[in-house]
TIKEMAR-50307 format. One line per 10 residues: number of its first residue (from 0); for each residue x, y, z of N, C-alpha, C, CB. Coordinates in steps of 0.05 Angstrom, whole numbers, plus 5000, padded with zeros to 4 digits. Glycine has a CB too. Layout:
N
NUM) X Y Z X Y Z X Y Z X Y Z  ...
//
This chain:
211
0) 5384 4934 5081 5382 4932 5111 5380 4903 5119 5357 4948 5121  5396 4895 5139 5395 4867 5148 5369 4861 5163 5419 4861 5166  5362 4836 5163 5337 4828 5176 5343 4820 5205 5324 4804 5161  5331 4833 5225 5336 4826 5252 5323 4799 5260 5325 4848 5271  5332 4788 5282 5320 4763 5292 5291 4768 5302 5337 4751 5314  5276 4746 5303 5249 4748 5315 5228 4757 5296 5250 4766 5338  5231 4751 5271 5210 4759 5251 5183 4746 5258 5219 4751 5223  5162 4762 5261 5136 4751 5269 5121 4739 5246 5119 4772 5283  5123 4713 5242 5111 4700 5219 5081 4696 5224 5125 4674 5213  5064 4703 5204 5035 4698 5208 5030 4668 5204 5019 4714 5187
10) 5007 4658 5214 5000 4630 5209 5000 4623 5180 4972 4623 5221  5014 4601 5173 5019 4594 5145 4993 4590 5129 5035 4569 5143  4974 4576 5140 4949 4570 5125 4934 4595 5118 4931 4551 5141  4930 4613 5137 4915 4637 5131 4931 4656 5113 4907 4652 5157  4958 4657 5117 4974 4674 5100 4974 4664 5071 5003 4674 5110  4974 4638 5067 4973 4627 5040 4947 4634 5026 4977 4596 5040  4925 4632 5041 4899 4639 5030 4897 4668 5022 4877 4633 5050  4907 4686 5040 4906 4714 5033 4924 4721 5010 4915 4731 5058  4948 4709 5008 4966 4714 4986 4954 4705 4960 4993 4700 4990  4941 4682 4960 4927 4672 4935 4905 4692 4927 4916 4644 4940
20) 4890 4701 4947 4869 4721 4941 4881 4746 4929 4852 4727 4966  4902 4756 4941 4915 4781 4932 4926 4778 4903 4938 4789 4951  4938 4755 4897 4948 4750 4870 4925 4749 4850 4964 4724 4869  4904 4734 4857 4881 4731 4838 4867 4758 4834 4862 4710 4849  4864 4773 4855 4850 4799 4853 4867 4818 4835 4846 4812 4880  4893 4820 4839 4909 4837 4823 4909 4829 4794 4938 4837 4834  4909 4803 4789 4910 4793 4761 4883 4793 4747 4922 4765 4761  4862 4800 4762 4835 4800 4750 4822 4773 4749 4837 4811 4723  4833 4754 4763 4821 4727 4763 4799 4724 4784 4842 4706 4768  4797 4744 4802 4776 4743 4822 4764 4771 4825 4788 4733 4850
30) 4737 4773 4827 4725 4799 4829 4726 4810 4857 4696 4798 4819  4725 4836 4859 4722 4850 4885 4692 4856 4889 4740 4876 4887  4680 4845 4910 4652 4848 4913 4645 4864 4938 4639 4820 4915  4620 4873 4940 4611 4887 4963 4613 4870 4988 4582 4898 4959  4608 4844 4985 4609 4825 5007 4638 4823 5018 4598 4798 4999  4657 4822 5000 4685 4821 5008 4693 4846 5023 4703 4816 4984  4684 4869 5012 4691 4894 5025 4679 4896 5053 4680 4918 5008  4654 4887 5056 4642 4887 5083 4656 4868 5102 4612 4879 5081  4664 4845 5092 4678 4825 5109 4704 4837 5120 4683 4800 5093  4720 4849 5102 4746 4860 5110 4742 4885 5128 4763 4867 5086
40) 4722 4901 5122 4716 4924 5138 4709 4916 5167 4693 4941 5126  4692 4896 5169 4684 4886 5196 4708 4873 5210 4661 4865 5193  4724 4859 5195 4748 4845 5207 4767 4866 5219 4762 4828 5186  4773 4887 5204 4793 4906 5214 4780 4925 5234 4804 4922 5191  4754 4929 5233 4741 4944 5255 4746 4929 5282 4711 4947 5250  4744 4903 5281 4747 4887 5305 4776 4887 5315 4738 4858 5301  4795 4888 5296 4823 4887 5303 4835 4914 5311 4839 4876 5280  4821 4936 5306 4832 4962 5308 4842 4968 5336 4811 4983 5301  4827 4962 5357 4834 4969 5384 4860 4956 5394 4811 4963 5403  4866 4933 5383 4890 4919 5392 4912 4918 5370 4883 4890 5400
50) 4908 4932 5348 4926 4930 5326 4954 4938 5333 4916 4947 5303  4958 4961 5346 4985 4971 5351 5001 4953 5370 4983 4999 5363  4987 4939 5388 5001 4923 5408 5002 4893 5400 4987 4925 5434  4983 4883 5385 4981 4855 5380 4987 4847 5351 4954 4845 5387  4983 4865 5332 4986 4858 5304 5010 4872 5290 4960 4866 5289  5016 4896 5298 5037 4911 5285 5064 4899 5291 5037 4941 5293  5083 4901 5271 5110 4890 5275 5127 4906 5294 5123 4887 5248  5120 4932 5297 5137 4949 5313 5162 4959 5299 5145 4935 5338  5164 4954 5273 5187 4963 5257 5177 4978 5232 5206 4940 5250  5194 4996 5223 5187 5011 5199 5210 5011 5179 5178 5040 5205
60) 5227 4990 5179 5250 4989 5162 5244 4993 5132 5264 4963 5166  5224 4978 5121 5218 4981 5093 5209 5010 5086 5197 4961 5084  5193 5022 5103 5183 5049 5098 5207 5069 5098 5162 5057 5119  5223 5068 5119 5246 5086 5120 5265 5082 5097 5261 5082 5147  5271 5057 5090 5289 5052 5068 5278 5061 5041 5296 5022 5067  5252 5057 5037 5240 5065 5012 5240 5095 5009 5211 5055 5011  5234 5110 5030 5234 5139 5029 5262 5150 5025 5222 5150 5054  5282 5135 5035 5310 5144 5033 5322 5138 5005 5327 5131 5054  5317 5114 4995 5330 5105 4971 5312 5102 4947 5344 5079 4976  5286 5104 4951 5267 5099 4929 5261 5123 4911 5242 5089 4940
70) 5271 5146 4918 5265 5170 4903 5281 5172 4877 5269 5194 4920  5279 5196 4864 5264 5219 4873 5234 5216 4870 5273 5244 4858  5219 5229 4887 5190 5229 4885 5180 5256 4875 5178 5222 4913  5159 5256 4858 5149 5281 4849 5135 5297 4871 5129 5276 4826  5134 5323 4868 5121 5340 4888 5091 5339 4884 5132 5369 4887  5077 5335 4906 5048 5334 4904 5035 5316 4925 5039 5324 4877  5009 5313 4925 4996 5298 4945 5002 5268 4945 4966 5302 4943  5002 5257 4969 5007 5228 4972 4982 5215 4983 5031 5223 4991  4973 5194 4970 4951 5178 4981 4962 5153 4995 4931 5169 4958  4956 5150 5020 4964 5127 5036 4941 5107 5037 4974 5136 5065
80) 4943 5086 5021 4921 5067 5019 4925 5045 5040 4920 5054 4991  4902 5038 5053 4904 5019 5074 4920 5029 5098 4916 4993 5064  4914 5054 5105 4931 5069 5125 4928 5057 5153 4924 5098 5125  4907 5043 5159 4903 5031 5185 4903 5051 5208 4926 5011 5190  4917 5045 5229 4918 5063 5252 4938 5085 5249 4924 5047 5277  4949 5089 5226 4967 5111 5221 4995 5108 5231 4956 5136 5232  5004 5083 5235 5031 5079 5246 5053 5091 5229 5036 5050 5250  5049 5091 5203 5070 5101 5185 5065 5129 5174 5074 5082 5163  5041 5139 5180 5034 5166 5170 5053 5188 5177 5006 5173 5179  5063 5189 5202 5082 5211 5209 5107 5211 5191 5090 5209 5237
90) 5117 5187 5184 5140 5187 5166 5133 5197 5139 5151 5158 5164  5109 5191 5129 5101 5200 5103 5097 5230 5103 5075 5186 5094  5085 5241 5125 5080 5270 5126 5106 5285 5127 5062 5277 5150  5127 5273 5136 5153 5286 5136 5166 5286 5109 5172 5272 5156  5155 5270 5090 5167 5268 5064 5151 5281 5042 5172 5239 5057  5124 5283 5046 5107 5293 5025 5090 5317 5035 5088 5271 5014  5084 5336 5018 5070 5360 5027 5042 5355 5038 5069 5380 5005  5028 5336 5027 5001 5329 5035 4999 5299 5035 4980 5342 5017  4989 5287 5057 4984 5259 5059 4954 5255 5066 5003 5245 5080  4940 5240 5050 4912 5233 5055 4911 5203 5062 4894 5240 5030
100) 4903 5197 5086 4902 5169 5095 4875 5158 5088 4907 5168 5126  4875 5135 5074 4850 5123 5064 4849 5094 5074 4849 5124 5033  4826 5087 5086 4823 5060 5096 4794 5052 5094 4833 5057 5125  4789 5026 5091 4762 5016 5090 4749 5014 5118 4762 4988 5077  4765 5013 5138 4755 5009 5165 4752 5035 5180 4775 4990 5181  4728 5041 5189 4723 5065 5204 4737 5065 5231 4693 5069 5208  4739 5042 5244 4752 5040 5270 4782 5044 5267 4746 5013 5283  4794 5034 5246 4822 5039 5242 4827 5069 5239 4832 5024 5217  4811 5082 5224 4815 5111 5220 4810 5126 5246 4796 5121 5198  4791 5117 5262 4786 5130 5288 4811 5128 5306 4762 5117 5302
110) 4824 5105 5306 4848 5102 5322 4872 5117 5310 4855 5073 5325  4870 5126 5286 4892 5141 5273 4889 5171 5276 4893 5134 5243  4870 5180 5292 4864 5209 5294 4888 5226 5302 4842 5213 5314  4904 5216 5320 4927 5232 5329 4951 5231 5310 4935 5224 5357  4950 5213 5291 4973 5209 5273 4968 5219 5245 4981 5180 5272  4943 5217 5237 4935 5223 5209 4916 5247 5209 4922 5199 5195  4925 5271 5202 4907 5294 5203 4885 5294 5183 4924 5319 5200  4890 5280 5160 4870 5279 5139 4864 5250 5133 4880 5293 5113  4839 5242 5141 4831 5214 5139 4805 5212 5123 4828 5201 5167  4804 5191 5106 4780 5187 5089 4774 5157 5090 4785 5197 5060
120) 4749 5151 5096 4740 5123 5095 4730 5118 5066 4717 5117 5116  4743 5100 5053 4737 5095 5025 4747 5067 5017 4749 5116 5006  4735 5057 4996 4742 5031 4984 4763 5037 4962 4717 5016 4971  4786 5025 4964 4808 5031 4946 4802 5022 4917 4833 5017 4955  4780 5007 4913 4773 4999 4886 4758 5022 4872 4755 4974 4887  4750 5042 4887 4735 5065 4876 4743 5090 4893 4704 5061 4877  4767 5100 4888 4778 5121 4904 4764 5148 4899 4808 5124 4899  4759 5163 4920 4746 5190 4916 4767 5211 4909 4732 5198 4942  4780 5206 4886 4801 5224 4877 4799 5227 4846 4829 5213 4885  4807 5250 4837 4805 5256 4808 4827 5241 4793 4808 5286 4803
130) 4823 5238 4767 4843 5226 4750 4870 5241 4752 4834 5225 4721  4892 5226 4753 4919 5237 4753 4923 5258 4775 4924 5249 4726  4911 5254 4798 4913 5274 4819 4934 5269 4841 4886 5277 4832  4944 5244 4842 4963 5237 4863 4991 5235 4852 4955 5210 4876  5010 5249 4866 5038 5247 4858 5050 5221 4867 5054 5271 4870  5041 5212 4890 5051 5187 4901 5028 5171 4914 5073 5192 4923  5027 5145 4909 5009 5127 4923 5026 5108 4939 4990 5112 4903  5022 5108 4965 5036 5089 4983 5016 5067 4992 5047 5105 5008  5024 5043 4986 5007 5020 4994 5024 5001 5011 4996 5005 4968  5018 5000 5037 5033 4984 5055 5016 4960 5064 5042 5000 5080
140) 5025 4936 5057 5009 4911 5063 4981 4915 5053 5010 4905 5093  4978 4920 5028 4953 4928 5016 4946 4911 4992 4953 4958 5008  4920 4907 4987 4911 4894 4962 4916 4914 4939 4882 4886 4964  4921 4903 4916 4926 4919 4892 4901 4921 4875 4950 4909 4876  4892 4946 4869 4871 4950 4850 4883 4965 4826 4847 4967 4863  4892 4950 4806 4910 4961 4785 4897 4984 4770 4917 4940 4766  4872 4981 4760 4860 5001 4744 4856 5028 4759 4833 4992 4733  4847 5025 4784 4842 5049 4800 4868 5063 4808 4826 5042 4825  4889 5047 4814 4915 5059 4820 4925 5075 4796 4934 5037 4828  4924 5063 4773 4934 5076 4749 4918 5101 4742 4935 5057 4725
150) 4892 5100 4747 4875 5123 4741 4882 5147 4758 4845 5115 4746  4886 5143 4784 4890 5165 4802 4919 5176 4802 4883 5156 4831  4938 5159 4795 4966 5167 4796 4972 5185 4772 4984 5142 4796  4986 5207 4778 4995 5226 4757 5013 5212 4737 5009 5250 4769  5015 5223 4712 5032 5210 4692 5061 5205 4702 5033 5226 4667  5072 5224 4717 5099 5221 4728 5099 5211 4757 5114 5247 4725  5076 5201 4766 5073 5193 4794 5087 5167 4800 5044 5191 4801  5089 5161 4826 5103 5137 4835 5085 5121 4854 5129 5145 4851  5083 5095 4848 5070 5076 4867 5092 5065 4885 5055 5054 4851  5089 5069 4911 5107 5057 4930 5094 5033 4943 5116 5079 4952
160) 5103 5010 4937 5091 4984 4945 5108 4971 4966 5088 4965 4920  5097 4968 4990 5112 4960 5013 5099 4936 5027 5116 4983 5034  5116 4915 5032 5107 4892 5048 5124 4890 5073 5109 4866 5031  5112 4894 5096 5128 4895 5121 5143 4869 5127 5110 4902 5144  5131 4846 5119 5143 4820 5124 5154 4808 5098 5123 4802 5137  5156 4823 5077 5167 4813 5052 5150 4789 5041 5195 4804 5055  5164 4768 5032 5150 4746 5020 5133 4731 5040 5170 4727 5008  5137 4735 5066 5121 4721 5086 5095 4736 5093 5137 4717 5112  5093 4760 5082 5069 4776 5088 5044 4764 5075 5073 4805 5079  5021 4767 5088 4996 4755 5077 4986 4768 5051 4975 4756 5098
170) 4995 4792 5044 4987 4804 5020 5010 4810 5001 4972 4831 5026  5032 4795 5004 5056 4799 4988 5051 4795 4958 5078 4781 4998  5060 4815 4943 5062 4812 4914 5089 4823 4906 5039 4828 4899  5105 4807 4890 5130 4818 4881 5126 4841 4861 5147 4795 4868  5146 4857 4858 5144 4881 4841 5137 4874 4813 5170 4896 4841  5147 4851 4803 5141 4844 4775 5111 4838 4771 5157 4819 4767  5099 4825 4791 5070 4819 4790 5054 4845 4791 5062 4801 4813  5063 4864 4807 5049 4890 4808 5051 4904 4782 5061 4908 4831  5075 4905 4770 5080 4918 4744 5063 4905 4722 5109 4917 4737  5062 4878 4723 5047 4864 4702 5017 4869 4705 5052 4834 4704
180) 5007 4874 4729 4978 4878 4733 4970 4906 4726 4971 4872 4762  4988 4926 4729 4980 4953 4723 4977 4957 4693 5002 4973 4734  4957 4973 4684 4954 4977 4655 4977 4995 4644 4927 4991 4650  4985 4989 4620 5008 5003 4608 5034 4989 4615 5008 5032 4618  5056 5004 4611 5083 4993 4616 5095 5008 4640 5101 4996 4591  5107 4993 4657 5118 5004 4682 5146 4994 4687 5100 4997 4706  5162 5010 4700 5189 5001 4709 5189 5001 4739 5211 5020 4698  5205 4983 4751 5205 4981 4780 5233 4977 4791 5187 4957 4789  5236 4986 4816 5260 4980 4832 5250 4967 4857 5277 5007 4837  5263 4945 4865 5254 4930 4888 5278 4924 4906 5240 4904 4880
190) 5273 4925 4933 5295 4921 4952 5284 4908 4977 5309 4947 4959  5301 4893 4991 5294 4882 5017 5304 4902 5038 5307 4855 5021  5289 4903 5060 5296 4921 5082 5286 4909 5108 5285 4949 5078  5304 4901 5126 5295 4889 5151 5279 4864 5146 5279 4908 5167  5255 4861 5158 5238 4838 5154 5223 4841 5127 5219 4836 5177  5222 4864 5115 5204 4869 5093 5217 4875 5067 5186 4891 5100  5201 4886 5049 5210 4893 5022 5195 4918 5013 5207 4870 5002  5207 4931 4993 5193 4954 4981 5199 4955 4952 5200 4981 4995  5181 4968 4937 5186 4972 4908 5174 4999 4900 5173 4949 4892  5188 5013 4882 5177 5037 4870 5170 5030 4841 5196 5061 4872
200) 5147 5038 4832 5138 5033 4805 5131 5059 4791 5114 5013 4804  5141 5062 4766 5136 5086 4751 5128 5079 4723 5161 5104 4751  5111 5095 4711 5103 5090 4683 5126 5094 4664 5079 5108 4675  5127 5077 4644 5145 5081 4621 5130 5098 4601 5156 5054 4609  5138 5123 4599 5123 5141 4582 5133 5140 4553 5125 5170 4592  5115 5137 4534 5122 5136 4506 5126 5164 4495 5100 5122 4490  5137 5166 4471 5142 5192 4459 5115 5206 4455 5156 5189 4431  5094 5192 4449 5068 5205 4445 5058 5217 4470 5047 5184 4434  5063 5204 4493 5052 5214 4519 5069 5237 4529 5052 5192 4539  5094 5241 4519 5111 5262 4529 5111 5286 4511 5139 5252 4533
210) 5100 5283 4487 5100 5306 4468 5077 5325 4473 5098 5295 4440
//
């Protein structure tokens, strides 16, 4: 998908800081603490009321393209991590039988009430989900918690990793970095779409795991 004019670039200094934090967290070079969780929860609580009008890009090109070309996806529940105000939830509910919207911010989830029928306030570093219970995990502009993602995702499950602003996004991680951070061996497909990018990641299953 071509990139339209007028891409809303975030401030470079803050974006660089967030990207460095996202890389270090995914690679295990920086811990996730209760203080960090509280800081981000409070931050997004404050942004929730103006998110759709002041923060959102107003485009869903990477989400639409990923759902169209990123499959096939296994049948089963989808966990939408960092669901925010639910801007993309309706597209996900049209593609998956069950979508559970998960966010750290209570105010974000409150504003998502009309879009996300099933909402859970939770920390993505400790998901309230059983092992291998999710067919698909969708993470849009989200921090990566590799161990927890791999724990919850079914053996044949798919991680759909989306950055609305691509490399300019404050939490951007390329597909190779995501694959390297996840435990085990993974294969990925990555594409650009509009202002953003998406990647699908799947486990490479060994003969022992398939027998």
